[in-house]
C-alpha positions in Angstrom: 82.1 127.3 -55.1 79.9 130.3 -55.6 81.7 131.9 -52.7 85.2 131.4 -54.2 84.2 132.9 -57.5 82.4 135.7 -55.8 85.5 136.5 -53.6 87.8 136.1 -56.8 86.0 138.8 -58.9 86.1 141.1 -55.8 89.6 140.7 -55.7 90.0 141.7 -59.2 87.5 144.4 -58.8 89.7 145.8 -55.9 93.0 145.2 -57.9 91.8 147.3 -61.0 90.4 150.2 -58.4 93.5 150.2 -56.4 96.1 150.4 -59.4 93.8 152.9 -61.2 93.4 155.0 -58.0 97.4 154.9 -57.3 98.0 155.9 -61.0 95.7 159.0 -60.6 97.6 160.5 -57.7 101.1 159.8 -59.3 102.8 163.2 -60.0 103.6 163.5 -63.8 105.6 162.1 -65.6 105.0 158.5 -64.9 107.8 156.3 -65.4 108.0 152.3 -65.9 108.7 152.0 -62.0 105.8 154.0 -61.2 103.7 151.4 -62.8 105.7 148.6 -61.2 105.1 150.3 -57.6 101.4 150.8 -58.5 100.8 146.9 -59.4 102.8 145.9 -56.5 100.6 147.6 -54.0 97.2 146.9 -55.9 98.4 143.3 -55.7 99.2 143.0 -52.1 95.9 144.6 -51.3 94.0 142.3 -53.8 95.7 139.1 -52.1 94.7 140.6 -48.9 90.9 140.6 -49.7 91.1 137.4 -51.2 92.8 135.7 -48.2 90.3 137.6 -45.8 87.6 136.4 -47.9 88.4 132.6 -48.0 89.5 132.3 -44.6 86.9 130.4 -42.6 85.2 132.8 -39.7 85.6 130.3 -37.1 87.6 131.3 -33.9 90.5 128.8 -34.5 91.3 129.7 -37.9 94.7 128.4 -38.2 95.1 126.0 -35.2 93.0 122.9 -34.0 93.1 122.1 -30.3 94.1 118.6 -29.7 92.1 116.3 -27.5 94.1 115.7 -24.2 95.4 112.2 -24.0 94.8 110.2 -20.7 
C-alpha cells in the first residue's frame, strides 16, 4: 500500500515538472492549444512512470508459463 502511494505521488511530481518545463520552453504567445499539448505530454510521461513503478520486477511480467500436461 505504501509503495502505491509513493509511486502515485512521484507520478504527480513528474506530471507537474514535465508540464512546467514544456511551458517554460514554449515560444510566446502561448495559446490554449499549447496548454493542451503540454498537458497531454505530461500525462503520457506520468502514466509511464506510474506503470513502470507498479509493474512487478519479475522476469515474466505479463505472462505465466503453464505446466505441461502429461
